[in-house]
FIRO-932944 format. One record per residue: residue number from 1; residue in three letters; x, y, z of N, C-alpha, C in turn. Coordinates in steps of 0.2 Angstrom, whole numbers, padded with zeros to 4 digits. Layout:
REM FIRO-932944
 seq type neast nnorth   nup caeast canorth  caup ceast cnorth   cup
 NUM  Ala     X      Y     Z      X       Y     Z     X      Y     Z
...
END
This chain:
REM FIRO-932944
 seq type neast nnorth   nup caeast canorth  caup ceast cnorth   cup
   1  Unk  0001   0047  0044   0004    0054  0042  0011   0052  0041
   2  Unk  0014   0055  0036   0021    0054  0034  0024   0061  0029
   3  Unk  0030   0062  0033   0034    0067  0030  0030   0074  0033
   4  Unk  0025   0075  0038   0021    0080  0041  0014   0081  0037
   5  Unk  0013   0075  0031   0006    0077  0029  0004   0068  0030
   6  Unk -0004   0070  0030  -0009    0064  0032 -0013   0063  0026
   7  Unk -0014   0057  0025  -0020    0054  0019 -0025   0049  0023
   8  Unk -0029   0049  0020  -0033    0040  0022 -0033   0036  0020
   9  Unk -0031   0030  0025  -0028    0025  0022 -0032   0018  0022
  10  Unk -0034   0017  0016  -0040    0012  0015 -0036   0003  0012
  11  Unk -0037  -0002  0016  -0033   -0007  0015 -0039  -0012  0016
  12  Unk -0038  -0019  0013  -0041   -0023  0014 -0042  -0027  0018
  13  Unk -0045  -0033  0020  -0046   -0037  0026 -0037  -0041  0026
  14  Unk -0033  -0041  0031  -0029   -0044  0033 -0026  -0047  0038
  15  Unk -0022  -0052  0038  -0022   -0058  0045 -0013  -0056  0046
  16  Unk -0012  -0055  0052  -0004   -0055  0054 -0004  -0062  0057
  17  Unk  0000  -0068  0053   0003   -0076  0055  0006  -0075  0061
  18  Unk  0010  -0068  0062   0015   -0068  0067  0012  -0068  0073
  19  Unk  0014  -0074  0079   0009   -0074  0086  0012  -0068  0090
  20  Unk  0019  -0067  0089   0022   -0063  0095  0026  -0059  0090
  21  Unk  0023  -0053  0089   0025   -0048  0083  0031  -0045  0085
  22  Unk  0030  -0043  0093   0035   -0037  0096  0040  -0042  0101
  23  Unk  0039  -0050  0103   0041   -0050  0109  0047  -0057  0104
  24  Unk  0051  -0055  0102   0057   -0060  0097  0059  -0064  0103
  25  Unk  0059  -0065  0109   0063   -0069  0114  0057  -0074  0116
  26  Unk  0051  -0073  0114   0046   -0079  0114  0047  -0085  0112
  27  Unk  0046  -0090  0115   0049   -0098  0111  0044  -0099  0105
  28  Unk  0040  -0096  0102   0037   -0097  0097  0045  -0096  0090
  29  Unk  0047  -0091  0092   0053   -0089  0087  0058  -0093  0087
  30  Unk  0059  -0097  0082   0066   -0099  0082  0073  -0096  0081
  31  Unk  0078  -0097  0086   0085   -0093  0084  0090  -0098  0083
  32  Unk  0092  -0095  0079   0098   -0100  0076  0105  -0096  0076
  33  Unk  0109  -0099  0080   0116   -0096  0082  0115  -0087  0082
  34  Unk  0110  -0086  0086   0107   -0080  0089  0104  -0080  0096
  35  Unk  0103  -0072  0097   0101   -0072  0103  0096  -0065  0103
  36  Unk  0091  -0067  0108   0087   -0059  0109  0087  -0056  0115
  37  Unk  0089  -0049  0115   0089   -0045  0121  0081  -0040  0119
  38  Unk  0077  -0042  0126   0069   -0040  0124  0070  -0033  0126
  39  Unk  0066  -0029  0122   0064   -0022  0128  0070  -0018  0126
  40  Unk  0074  -0019  0120   0081   -0014  0123  0082  -0007  0120
  41  Unk  0077  -0004  0115   0079    0000  0113  0072   0003  0111
  42  Unk  0070   0011  0109   0064    0014  0107  0063   0012  0102
  43  Unk  0057   0009  0100   0053    0007  0095  0051   0011  0090
  44  Unk  0049   0010  0084   0044    0014  0082  0038   0019  0084
  45  Unk  0036   0016  0089   0031    0018  0090  0032   0021  0097
  46  Unk  0037   0024  0098   0040    0027  0104  0041   0025  0111
  47  Unk  0040   0017  0113   0039    0013  0117  0047   0009  0118
  48  Unk  0048   0008  0122   0054    0004  0123  0054  -0004  0123
  49  Unk  0050  -0006  0116   0049   -0013  0115  0052  -0017  0110
  50  Unk  0058  -0012  0108   0061   -0015  0101  0067  -0021  0104
  51  Unk  0069  -0026  0099   0073   -0032  0102  0080  -0031  0099
  52  Unk  0085  -0031  0103   0093   -0032  0100  0092  -0040  0098
  53  Unk  0095  -0041  0091   0097   -0047  0087  0105  -0048  0089
  54  Unk  0107  -0051  0092   0113   -0054  0094  0115  -0059  0089
  55  Unk  0122  -0060  0086   0125   -0065  0083  0128  -0070  0088
  56  Unk  0131  -0074  0086   0136   -0078  0091  0143  -0080  0086
  57  Unk  0148  -0086  0088   0153   -0084  0086  0155  -0088  0079
  58  Unk  0148  -0094  0079   0149   -0097  0074  0150  -0094  0067
  59  Unk  0153  -0099  0061   0153   -0094  0055  0147  -0099  0051
  60  Unk  0142  -0096  0052   0136   -0098  0048  0132  -0093  0048
  61  Unk  0125  -0093  0046   0119   -0090  0048  0118  -0088  0054
  62  Unk  0115  -0082  0055   0112   -0081  0061  0105  -0076  0061
  63  Unk  0100  -0080  0062   0094   -0076  0062  0088  -0079  0068
  64  Unk  0083  -0076  0067   0078   -0078  0070  0072  -0081  0065
  65  Unk  0068  -0086  0066   0062   -0088  0061  0056  -0090  0063
  66  Unk  0051  -0091  0061   0045   -0093  0062  0043  -0100  0056
  67  Unk  0042  -0103  0059   0037   -0110  0054  0030  -0108  0055
  68  Unk  0027  -0109  0049   0020   -0106  0047  0016  -0111  0043
  69  Unk  0011  -0113  0044   0007   -0117  0039  0004  -0111  0032
  70  Unk  0007  -0112  0026   0006   -0110  0022  0001  -0112  0017
  71  Unk -0004  -0109  0013  -0007   -0111  0009 -0004  -0109  0001
  72  Unk -0006  -0110 -0005  -0003   -0109 -0011 -0005  -0102 -0011
  73  Unk -0001  -0098 -0015  -0003   -0091 -0016  0005  -0086 -0013
  74  Unk  0004  -0080 -0014   0008   -0073 -0012  0008  -0073 -0005
  75  Unk  0012  -0072 -0003   0014   -0070  0003  0020  -0063  0005
  76  Unk  0019  -0059  0010   0022   -0053  0012  0024  -0053  0018
  77  Unk  0028  -0051  0020   0034   -0052  0025  0039  -0046  0026
  78  Unk  0035  -0043  0033   0039   -0037  0033  0040  -0036  0042
  79  Unk  0045  -0033  0042   0048   -0030  0048  0052  -0022  0051
  80  Unk  0051  -0021  0056   0055   -0015  0057  0063  -0017  0059
  81  Unk  0067  -0012  0056   0074   -0015  0057  0078  -0007  0057
  82  Unk  0084  -0009  0061   0087   -0002  0063  0096  -0005  0065
  83  Unk  0100  -0003  0060   0107   -0005  0063  0109  -0005  0069
  84  Unk  0113  -0009  0071   0118   -0008  0077  0124  -0009  0074
  85  Unk  0127  -0014  0078   0136   -0014  0075  0136  -0017  0068
  86  Unk  0130  -0018  0064   0131   -0021  0059  0126  -0019  0054
  87  Unk  0126  -0017  0047   0121   -0013  0044  0115  -0017  0039
  88  Unk  0117  -0024  0041   0114   -0028  0037  0108  -0033  0038
  89  Unk  0102  -0031  0036   0097   -0036  0035  0095  -0040  0031
  90  Unk  0094  -0047  0031   0091   -0050  0026  0085  -0054  0029
  91  Unk  0079  -0054  0023   0073   -0059  0024  0075  -0065  0018
  92  Unk  0074  -0071  0022   0074   -0078  0018  0068  -0081  0020
  93  Unk  0067  -0083  0013   0060   -0086  0013  0062  -0095  0010
  94  Unk  0064  -0099  0015   0069   -0105  0015  0064  -0109  0011
  95  Unk  0069  -0115  0012   0065   -0121  0007  0062  -0126  0011
  96  Unk  0062  -0124  0017   0060   -0128  0022  0053  -0132  0019
  97  Unk  0051  -0138  0019   0047   -0143  0016  0045  -0140  0010
  98  Unk  0050  -0137  0006   0047   -0135 -0002  0043  -0130 -0002
  99  Unk  0039  -0125  0002   0036   -0122  0002  0038  -0116 -0003
 100  Unk  0043  -0113 -0002   0047   -0108 -0002  0054  -0111 -0007
 101  Unk  0053  -0106 -0013   0060   -0107 -0017  0065  -0105 -0011
 102  Unk  0073  -0107 -0011   0077   -0104 -0005  0080  -0097 -0009
 103  Unk  0077  -0092 -0006   0076   -0085 -0009  0078  -0082 -0003
 104  Unk  0082  -0075 -0004   0083   -0070  0000  0085  -0064 -0003
 105  Unk  0084  -0058  0003   0085   -0051 -0001  0088  -0047  0006
 106  Unk  0093  -0043  0004   0096   -0039  0009  0094  -0032  0010
 107  Unk  0094  -0030  0015   0092   -0022  0017  0099  -0019  0020
 108  Unk  0101  -0013  0017   0107   -0009  0019  0102  -0005  0026
 109  Unk  0105  -0004  0030   0101   -0001  0037  0104   0007  0039
 110  Unk  0109   0007  0035   0113    0013  0035  0111   0018  0032
 111  Unk  0111   0017  0025   0109    0021  0021  0101   0019  0019
 112  Unk  0098   0015  0019   0092    0013  0017  0090   0013  0010
 113  Unk  0093   0006  0008   0092    0002  0001  0090  -0003  0001
 114  Unk  0087  -0006 -0004   0087   -0013 -0004  0093  -0018 -0009
 115  Unk  0097  -0021 -0006   0101   -0023 -0009  0101  -0028 -0014
 116  Unk  0105  -0035 -0014   0104   -0040 -0018  0095  -0044 -0017
 117  Unk  0093  -0045 -0021   0088   -0048 -0021  0087  -0054 -0026
 118  Unk  0088  -0060 -0022   0085   -0066 -0027  0080  -0068 -0029
 119  Unk  0079  -0068 -0036   0072   -0069 -0039  0067  -0075 -0037
 120  Unk  0062  -0075 -0034   0058   -0070 -0037  0055  -0066 -0034
 121  Unk  0059  -0063 -0026   0058   -0061 -0022  0056  -0054 -0025
 122  Unk  0050  -0049 -0023   0049   -0043 -0023  0051  -0038 -0017
 123  Unk  0054  -0034 -0016   0057   -0030 -0010  0056  -0024 -0009
 124  Unk  0054  -0022 -0004   0055   -0012 -0004  0056  -0010  0004
 125  Unk  0059  -0004  0005   0061   -0002  0011  0058   0004  0012
 126  Unk  0057   0007  0017   0053    0013  0019  0055   0016  0025
 127  Unk  0058   0024  0025   0061    0026  0030  0057   0029  0036
 128  Unk  0056   0025  0042   0052    0027  0047  0053   0033  0053
 129  Unk  0060   0034  0050   0064    0040  0055  0067   0037  0061
 130  Unk  0071   0040  0064   0077    0039  0070  0081   0032  0068
 131  Unk  0081   0030  0062   0085    0024  0059  0082   0018  0060
 132  Unk  0075   0020  0059   0070    0013  0060  0067   0012  0052
 133  Unk  0069   0007  0048   0067    0005  0042  0061   0000  0041
 134  Unk  0055   0001  0036   0052   -0005  0036  0054  -0009  0031
 135  Unk  0057  -0016  0031   0058   -0018  0026  0053  -0025  0025
 136  Unk  0052  -0025  0019   0047   -0028  0016  0050  -0034  0009
 137  Unk  0046  -0039  0010   0048   -0044  0004  0042  -0049  0003
 138  Unk  0042  -0050 -0005   0035   -0054 -0006  0038  -0059 -0010
 139  Unk  0035  -0067 -0008   0039   -0072 -0012  0029  -0075 -0013
 140  Unk  0029  -0083 -0016   0024   -0085 -0020  0024  -0093 -0015
 141  Unk  0021  -0096 -0010   0020   -0103 -0008  0020  -0106 -0014
 142  Unk  0025  -0112 -0015   0024   -0116 -0019  0018  -0122 -0021
 143  Unk  0017  -0124 -0013   0016   -0130 -0012  0011  -0128 -0005
 144  Unk  0006  -0132 -0002   0004   -0130  0005  0005  -0135  0009
 145  Unk  0009  -0132  0015   0013   -0135  0020  0015  -0130  0024
 146  Unk  0019  -0133  0030   0024   -0127  0035  0028  -0127  0032
 147  Unk  0030  -0121  0031   0035   -0117  0029  0039  -0112  0033
 148  Unk  0044  -0110  0031   0049   -0106  0034  0049  -0100  0033
 149  Unk  0049  -0093  0037   0053   -0087  0035  0057  -0084  0040
 150  Unk  0063  -0081  0038   0067   -0080  0044  0069  -0073  0042
 151  Unk  0073  -0070  0047   0074   -0062  0046  0080  -0064  0050
 152  Unk  0087  -0061  0046   0094   -0063  0048  0098  -0057  0048
 153  Unk  0102  -0057  0052   0107   -0052  0051  0115  -0053  0047
 154  Unk  0117  -0050  0045   0122   -0050  0040  0129  -0045  0041
 155  Unk  0135  -0045  0039   0140   -0041  0040  0140  -0037  0034
 156  Unk  0137  -0041  0026   0138   -0037  0020  0132  -0039  0016
 157  Unk  0132  -0036  0012   0126   -0037  0007  0128  -0043  0002
 158  Unk  0124  -0049  0001   0123   -0054 -0002  0126  -0060  0002
 159  Unk  0128  -0060  0008   0132   -0061  0013  0128  -0067  0016
 160  Unk  0127  -0072  0018   0122   -0078  0022  0125  -0078  0028
 161  Unk  0131  -0081  0026   0135   -0082  0033  0142  -0080  0032
 162  Unk  0142  -0078  0041   0151   -0075  0042  0151  -0077  0050
 163  Unk  0157  -0077  0052   0161   -0077  0057  0157  -0073  0061
 164  Unk  0153  -0074  0067   0151   -0068  0071  0156  -0068  0077
 165  Unk  0154  -0060  0080   0159   -0059  0084  0156  -0061  0093
 166  Unk  0150  -0063  0092   0145   -0064  0097  0145  -0058  0101
 167  Unk  0145  -0052  0099   0143   -0045  0101  0140  -0043  0095
 168  Unk  0140  -0043  0090   0138   -0041  0084  0130  -0040  0082
 169  Unk  0126  -0035  0081   0120   -0034  0082  0116  -0031  0077
 170  Unk  0108  -0030  0075   0105   -0026  0074  0098  -0027  0078
 171  Unk  0095  -0021  0077   0087   -0019  0081  0081  -0023  0076
 172  Unk  0076  -0024  0079   0072   -0028  0076  0064  -0028  0080
 173  Unk  0060  -0026  0077   0052   -0026  0080  0048  -0026  0073
 174  Unk  0041  -0027  0077   0034   -0028  0074  0035  -0031  0067
 175  Unk  0036  -0038  0068   0035   -0042  0061  0028  -0045  0060
 176  Unk  0028  -0047  0053   0022   -0045  0049  0023  -0052  0044
 177  Unk  0018  -0058  0043   0018   -0062  0039  0011  -0061  0036
 178  Unk  0011  -0060  0030   0003   -0061  0030  0002  -0064  0022
 179  Unk -0004  -0066  0020  -0005   -0068  0013 -0008  -0063  0009
 180  Unk -0004  -0061  0004  -0008   -0056 -0001 -0001  -0053 -0004
 181  Unk -0003  -0049 -0010   0001   -0048 -0016  0006  -0043 -0013
 182  Unk  0005  -0039 -0007   0009   -0033 -0004  0008  -0032  0001
 183  Unk  0012  -0030  0007   0011   -0029  0013  0007  -0022  0016
 184  Unk  0003  -0023  0021  -0003   -0019  0024  0001  -0015  0031
 185  Unk -0002  -0011  0033   0002   -0007  0038  0001  -0013  0044
 186  Unk  0006  -0011  0049   0006   -0016  0056  0000  -0017  0059
 187  Unk  0000  -0023  0061  -0006   -0026  0063 -0001  -0029  0070
 188  Unk -0001  -0026  0076   0001   -0030  0082 -0002  -0036  0084
 189  Unk  0001  -0040  0087  -0001   -0047  0090  0003  -0048  0096
 190  Unk  0001  -0053  0102   0004   -0054  0108 -0001  -0061  0109
 191  Unk  0001  -0066  0105   0000   -0073  0109 -0004  -0077  0105
 192  Unk -0008  -0073  0097  -0011   -0076  0092 -0011  -0071  0087
 193  Unk -0014  -0074  0082  -0015   -0071  0074 -0020  -0066  0077
 194  Unk -0020  -0059  0073  -0024   -0054  0073 -0027  -0052  0065
 195  Unk -0033  -0052  0065  -0037   -0050  0059 -0039  -0043  0058
 196  Unk -0036  -0038  0054  -0038   -0032  0054 -0043  -0033  0048
 197  Unk -0051  -0030  0050  -0056   -0029  0044 -0053  -0024  0040
 198  Unk -0058  -0025  0033  -0056   -0022  0028 -0060  -0015  0030
 199  Unk -0055  -0009  0028  -0057   -0003  0028 -0064  -0001  0024
 200  Unk -0068   0003  0026  -0075    0006  0021 -0076   0012  0024
 201  Unk -0077   0016  0017  -0077    0024  0019 -0083   0025  0014
 202  Unk -0089   0026  0016  -0095    0030  0012 -0098   0035  0012
 203  Unk -0102   0039  0008  -0104    0046  0010 -0109   0046  0006
 204  Unk -0117   0047  0009  -0122    0048  0004 -0124   0056  0006
 205  Unk -0127   0057 -0001  -0128    0065 -0001 -0134   0066 -0007
 206  Unk -0136   0071 -0007  -0142    0074 -0012 -0141   0080 -0015
 207  Unk -0135   0080 -0015  -0133    0087 -0018 -0127   0088 -0024
 208  Unk -0128   0082 -0027  -0125    0079 -0034 -0129   0083 -0039
 209  Unk -0127   0085 -0044  -0128    0087 -0050 -0128   0082 -0055
 210  Unk -0133   0080 -0059  -0134    0075 -0062 -0131   0077 -0071
 211  Unk -0133   0083 -0072  -0131    0086 -0078 -0124   0086 -0079
 212  Unk -0120   0089 -0075  -0112    0090 -0076 -0110   0091 -0068
 213  Unk -0103   0089 -0068  -0099    0091 -0064 -0093   0088 -0063
 214  Unk -0089   0087 -0057  -0082    0086 -0060 -0081   0081 -0052
 215  Unk -0078   0076 -0054  -0074    0073 -0047 -0067   0072 -0047
 216  Unk -0063   0075 -0042  -0058    0075 -0040 -0056   0070 -0035
 217  Unk -0049   0069 -0035  -0045    0063 -0030 -0038   0065 -0030
 218  Unk -0036   0066 -0024  -0028    0064 -0024 -0025   0059 -0021
 219  Unk -0023   0052 -0025  -0024    0046 -0022 -0018   0043 -0026
 220  Unk -0016   0038 -0020  -0010    0034 -0023 -0012   0027 -0020
 221  Unk -0009   0022 -0025  -0013    0012 -0024 -0007   0011 -0020
 222  Unk -0009   0006 -0016  -0005    0003 -0012  0000  -0003 -0015
 223  Unk -0002  -0005 -0022   0003   -0010 -0025 -0003  -0010 -0033
 224  Unk  0002  -0012 -0038  -0001   -0015 -0044 -0004  -0021 -0044
 225  Unk -0009  -0023 -0040  -0010   -0029 -0040 -0015  -0033 -0042
 226  Unk -0015  -0030 -0049  -0020   -0036 -0054 -0027  -0034 -0053
 227  Unk -0031  -0028 -0048  -0037   -0029 -0046 -0039  -0022 -0049
 228  Unk -0046  -0020 -0050  -0049   -0015 -0051 -0050  -0010 -0043
 229  Unk -0049  -0004 -0044  -0050   -0001 -0038 -0054   0006 -0039
 230  Unk -0059   0007 -0036  -0063    0012 -0040 -0066   0018 -0034
 231  Unk -0065   0023 -0036  -0069    0028 -0032 -0076   0032 -0037
 232  Unk -0082   0033 -0035  -0087    0033 -0039 -0091   0037 -0036
 233  Unk -0096   0042 -0041  -0103    0044 -0038 -0107   0041 -0043
 234  Unk -0112   0039 -0040  -0118    0035 -0043 -0125   0036 -0040
 235  Unk -0131   0031 -0042  -0136    0031 -0039 -0137   0025 -0035
 236  Unk -0131   0022 -0032  -0130    0016 -0028 -0130   0009 -0031
 237  Unk -0127   0011 -0038  -0127    0004 -0042 -0122   0006 -0049
 238  Unk -0121   0001 -0052  -0118    0002 -0056 -0121   0004 -0063
 239  Unk -0127   0004 -0064  -0130    0007 -0069 -0129   0014 -0071
 240  Unk -0128   0020 -0066  -0129    0027 -0068 -0122   0028 -0063
 241  Unk -0117   0030 -0067  -0111    0032 -0062 -0106   0035 -0067
 242  Unk -0101   0038 -0061  -0095    0043 -0064 -0090   0040 -0059
 243  Unk -0085   0036 -0062  -0080    0031 -0059 -0073   0033 -0062
 244  Unk -0069   0036 -0056  -0061    0035 -0056 -0059   0030 -0054
 245  Unk -0056   0025 -0059  -0053    0017 -0058 -0045   0017 -0059
 246  Unk -0043   0015 -0054  -0035    0009 -0055 -0037   0005 -0057
 247  Unk -0035   0003 -0064  -0037   -0004 -0066 -0033  -0009 -0065
 248  Unk -0034  -0016 -0067  -0029   -0022 -0067 -0024  -0021 -0073
 249  Unk -0024  -0017 -0077  -0018   -0014 -0081 -0014  -0010 -0077
 250  Unk -0007  -0013 -0075  -0003   -0008 -0071  0000   0000 -0073
 251  Unk -0002   0003 -0069  -0002    0010 -0070 -0008   0014 -0074
 252  Unk -0013   0010 -0074  -0019    0013 -0079 -0022   0017 -0073
 253  Unk -0024   0023 -0075  -0030    0030 -0073 -0034   0028 -0077
 254  Unk -0041   0025 -0076  -0046    0026 -0080 -0053   0030 -0078
 255  Unk -0055   0033 -0084  -0062    0036 -0081 -0067   0033 -0086
 256  Unk -0074   0029 -0082  -0078    0026 -0085 -0085   0031 -0082
 257  Unk -0089   0032 -0089  -0094    0037 -0087 -0101   0031 -0090
 258  Unk -0106   0029 -0085  -0111    0025 -0088 -0118   0027 -0086
 259  Unk -0123   0028 -0090  -0129    0029 -0091 -0135   0023 -0092
 260  Unk -0138   0022 -0089  -0144    0018 -0088 -0142   0010 -0090
 261  Unk -0136   0009 -0088  -0131    0004 -0090 -0128   0003 -0097
 262  Unk -0128   0009 -0099  -0124    0008 -0105 -0117   0014 -0104
 263  Unk -0112   0012 -0109  -0106    0015 -0106 -0106   0020 -0111
 264  Unk -0105   0026 -0108  -0106    0033 -0113 -0098   0035 -0113
 265  Unk -0093   0034 -0109  -0086    0035 -0109 -0082   0031 -0107
 266  Unk -0077   0029 -0109  -0071    0025 -0106 -0063   0026 -0107
 267  Unk -0061   0029 -0104  -0054    0034 -0108 -0050   0033 -0102
 268  Unk -0042   0033 -0104  -0038    0029 -0098 -0031   0034 -0102
 269  Unk -0026   0032 -0095  -0021    0033 -0098 -0015   0028 -0092
 270  Unk -0011   0027 -0096  -0004    0023 -0093  0001   0026 -0091
 271  Unk  0002   0031 -0092   0008    0037 -0091  0010   0038 -0085
 272  Unk  0006   0036 -0079   0009    0038 -0073  0009   0033 -0070
 273  Unk  0013   0032 -0063   0015    0030 -0057  0009   0029 -0053
 274  Unk  0004   0025 -0054   0000    0024 -0047  0001   0024 -0041
 275  Unk  0007   0021 -0039   0011    0019 -0032  0013   0026 -0029
 276  Unk  0013   0031 -0034   0014    0040 -0031  0007   0042 -0031
 277  Unk  0008   0049 -0027   0001    0052 -0028  0001   0056 -0035
 278  Unk -0006   0055 -0037  -0009    0058 -0042 -0015   0062 -0041
 279  Unk -0014   0069 -0045  -0021    0071 -0044 -0025   0071 -0050
 280  Unk -0032   0069 -0050  -0035    0067 -0055 -0041   0070 -0056
 281  Unk -0044   0072 -0061  -0052    0075 -0061 -0055   0073 -0066
 282  Unk -0061   0071 -0067  -0065    0068 -0071 -0071   0074 -0071
 283  Unk -0070   0076 -0078  -0076    0080 -0078 -0083   0076 -0083
 284  Unk -0088   0077 -0082  -0095    0074 -0085 -0099   0079 -0087
 285  Unk -0103   0080 -0092  -0106    0082 -0095 -0109   0080 -0101
 286  Unk -0117   0082 -0104  -0117    0078 -0110 -0111   0081 -0117
 287  Unk -0111   0074 -0120  -0106    0076 -0125 -0100   0079 -0123
 288  Unk -0097   0078 -0116  -0091    0080 -0115 -0086   0076 -0109
 289  Unk -0084   0072 -0110  -0081    0069 -0104 -0071   0071 -0104
 290  Unk -0069   0073 -0098  -0062    0074 -0100 -0059   0072 -0094
 291  Unk -0053   0070 -0095  -0049    0065 -0090 -0041   0070 -0089
 292  Unk -0040   0073 -0083  -0035    0079 -0082 -0031   0073 -0077
 293  Unk -0024   0074 -0076  -0021    0071 -0070 -0014   0076 -0070
 294  Unk -0013   0079 -0065  -0006    0081 -0063 -0007   0087 -0068
 295  Unk -0011   0092 -0069  -0011    0096 -0072 -0011   0097 -0079
 296  Unk -0013   0091 -0083  -0014    0090 -0091 -0021   0085 -0092
 297  Unk -0023   0089 -0097  -0028    0085 -0100 -0025   0080 -0102
 298  Unk -0028   0074 -0102  -0025    0067 -0104 -0028   0065 -0109
 299  Unk -0034   0064 -0110  -0041    0061 -0113 -0046   0065 -0113
 300  Unk -0051   0063 -0120  -0057    0065 -0119 -0061   0061 -0125
 301  Unk -0067   0062 -0122  -0074    0058 -0126 -0080   0065 -0127
 302  Unk -0081   0066 -0134  -0086    0071 -0134 -0092   0068 -0137
 303  Unk -0094   0062 -0136  -0100    0058 -0137 -0104   0054 -0130
 304  Unk -0110   0057 -0129  -0112    0053 -0122 -0117   0058 -0120
 305  Unk -0120   0054 -0115  -0125    0056 -0110 -0125   0055 -0104
 306  Unk -0123   0062 -0100  -0122    0061 -0092 -0127   0057 -0088
 307  Unk -0125   0052 -0084  -0128    0049 -0079 -0132   0052 -0076
 308  Unk -0138   0049 -0073  -0145    0051 -0069 -0144   0049 -0063
 309  Unk -0148   0053 -0058  -0150    0049 -0052 -0143   0049 -0046
 310  Unk -0139   0053 -0048  -0133    0053 -0044 -0133   0056 -0037
 311  Unk -0132   0051 -0031  -0134    0052 -0026 -0129   0050 -0020
 312  Unk -0123   0047 -0023  -0119    0042 -0017 -0112   0043 -0020
 313  Unk -0107   0046 -0018  -0102    0046 -0017 -0098   0040 -0012
 314  Unk -0094   0034 -0015  -0090    0029 -0014 -0084   0027 -0016
 315  Unk -0081   0024 -0011  -0075    0022 -0012 -0075   0013 -0015
 316  Unk -0079   0014 -0021  -0080    0007 -0023 -0084   0009 -0030
 317  Unk -0086   0004 -0033  -0089    0004 -0040 -0097   0008 -0039
 318  Unk -0099   0009 -0035  -0107    0012 -0034 -0110   0006 -0030
 319  Unk -0108   0000 -0033  -0113   -0006 -0031 -0112  -0011 -0025
 320  Unk -0104  -0008 -0022  -0100   -0011 -0016 -0096  -0016 -0021
 321  Unk -0095  -0017 -0026  -0087   -0020 -0028 -0085  -0015 -0031
 322  Unk -0077  -0018 -0032  -0070   -0015 -0033 -0068  -0009 -0029
 323  Unk -0069  -0012 -0022  -0067   -0007 -0017 -0060  -0005 -0019
 324  Unk -0060   0003 -0017  -0054    0006 -0017 -0049   0005 -0011
 325  Unk -0043   0002 -0011  -0039    0000 -0006 -0033   0007 -0009
 326  Unk -0029   0010 -0005  -0024    0015 -0005 -0025   0020  0000
 327  Unk -0021   0025 -0003  -0020    0031  0001 -0023   0037 -0002
 328  Unk -0027   0040  0000  -0032    0046 -0001 -0031   0052  0004
 329  Unk -0030   0058  0000  -0026    0065  0001 -0030   0069  0002
 330  Unk -0035   0068 -0004  -0042    0071 -0006 -0045   0069 -0010
 331  Unk -0052   0071 -0007  -0059    0069 -0012 -0065   0073 -0012
 332  Unk -0066   0076 -0019  -0071    0082 -0019 -0074   0081 -0026
 333  Unk -0081   0085 -0025  -0086    0083 -0029 -0088   0091 -0032
 334  Unk -0087   0094 -0037  -0091    0100 -0040 -0096   0100 -0044
 335  Unk -0101   0103 -0041  -0107    0103 -0046 -0107   0106 -0052
 336  Unk -0102   0110 -0055  -0101    0113 -0062 -0096   0110 -0065
 337  Unk -0096   0109 -0072  -0091    0108 -0076 -0084   0112 -0076
 338  Unk -0080   0112 -0073  -0076    0116 -0073 -0072   0118 -0080
 339  Unk -0070   0125 -0082  -0065    0126 -0088 -0059   0121 -0087
 340  Unk -0055   0120 -0093  -0050    0118 -0094 -0043   0121 -0091
 341  Unk -0045   0128 -0090  -0040    0131 -0084 -0041   0129 -0078
 342  Unk -0046   0129 -0078  -0048    0128 -0069 -0046   0119 -0067
 343  Unk -0047   0116 -0071  -0046    0109 -0070 -0037   0108 -0071
 344  Unk -0035   0112 -0074  -0026    0111 -0075 -0023   0114 -0068
 345  Unk -0028   0120 -0066  -0024    0122 -0059 -0027   0119 -0052
 346  Unk -0032   0114 -0053  -0034    0108 -0048 -0030   0105 -0048
 347  Unk -0028   0101 -0054  -0024    0095 -0054 -0016   0097 -0053
 348  Unk -0015   0102 -0055  -0008    0104 -0054 -0006   0107 -0048
 349  Unk -0010   0113 -0045  -0008    0114 -0039 -0011   0111 -0034
 350  Unk -0017   0108 -0034  -0020    0104 -0029 -0027   0107 -0027
 351  Unk -0030   0102 -0022  -0037    0105 -0020 -0036   0112 -0015
 352  Unk -0030   0111 -0011  -0032    0117 -0005 -0030   0122 -0007
 353  Unk -0025   0124 -0014  -0024    0131 -0018 -0029   0131 -0023
 354  Unk -0032   0126 -0024  -0039    0128 -0029 -0046   0130 -0025
 355  Unk -0045   0128 -0017  -0053    0128 -0015 -0053   0136 -0016
 356  Unk -0047   0139 -0013  -0048    0148 -0012 -0052   0150 -0018
 357  Unk -0049   0148 -0025  -0050    0150 -0030 -0059   0149 -0031
 358  Unk -0061   0142 -0032  -0065    0139 -0032 -0071   0142 -0026
 359  Unk -0070   0144 -0021  -0074    0146 -0016 -0075   0154 -0020
 360  Unk -0070   0159 -0020  -0071    0166 -0023 -0075   0166 -0030
 361  Unk -0074   0159 -0032  -0078    0161 -0039 -0087   0157 -0038
 362  Unk -0088   0155 -0032  -0094    0153 -0030 -0096   0146 -0033
 363  Unk -0090   0142 -0035  -0090    0136 -0037 -0094   0132 -0033
 364  Unk -0098   0127 -0030  -0100    0122 -0025 -0097   0117 -0026
 365  Unk -0093   0115 -0019  -0089    0108 -0020 -0094   0106 -0013
 366  Unk -0093   0099 -0015  -0098    0095 -0010 -0094   0091 -0007
END
């Protein structure tokens, strides 16, 4: 739930490589010219488990860090941070054993924005309320070896070292380091790494209409990560399906219709930011395939045969591949090929507003 609204969060399997994600006083955390006061303030989960990171009086960097074994590939580091007497946190992928380049990114914890970012880091900040921000940075391990990632305190943007007072601080909680091109939701640990299994959501029904219908979804991607992520109604294979796909091309929303293993329609748009929530409708009928996004018909195909044997709604391609990972506010299937006016209202105003109209007009929603 965010800002009073909820969505179904579907994420891939991930492992938090941090063994003590909340207790930074534990000896596995290296403290460099800094100290930790554990259980000092209320954390984002409502318990008094957050830590205060204090500097010392040296004119140098002040941080906590973890050494970990890394393989080649992308890694995301994230932590919840709150301003104390100082406003800045920076995440530092150090050059320890040449695993990462020497690269840092600064976060302003007063106004909640990403500051100076050293290439090739990608970073984001998310407001969690009560002064807490989730700060995330991604980089790439260049070699397979033991590397180091640090969470550091600073007195200004793009400043790594400063003369500490011995009393200046920020607050930290919920550290996570995971292999992957984007950060996922927090996985708590206490003494060992923890792996969260991939989310799966499937539904079977015998009420689908082969001859015509509409697949609707209000969704947001977790990242433009170069993978295909699908929601489909199908015969439990990829031979007969209506598929909504967030494609490998950045910001591509794609509609694929397939009958007896032959593609009937493949239409798409690259206009919309898939990291934002988009309202998307796919209409299917013989010689009539239409793609609507956010109240606008963006593409059509007027040649092709509707698929047969539709019986399953799944957050994948239909055959178990192309798992959909993202945020889902709504998914609905209509047994009728709705008019353009209704599709504009559905994707413009959203499902809840449309539902009352649909029920009043005796449209069947699965």
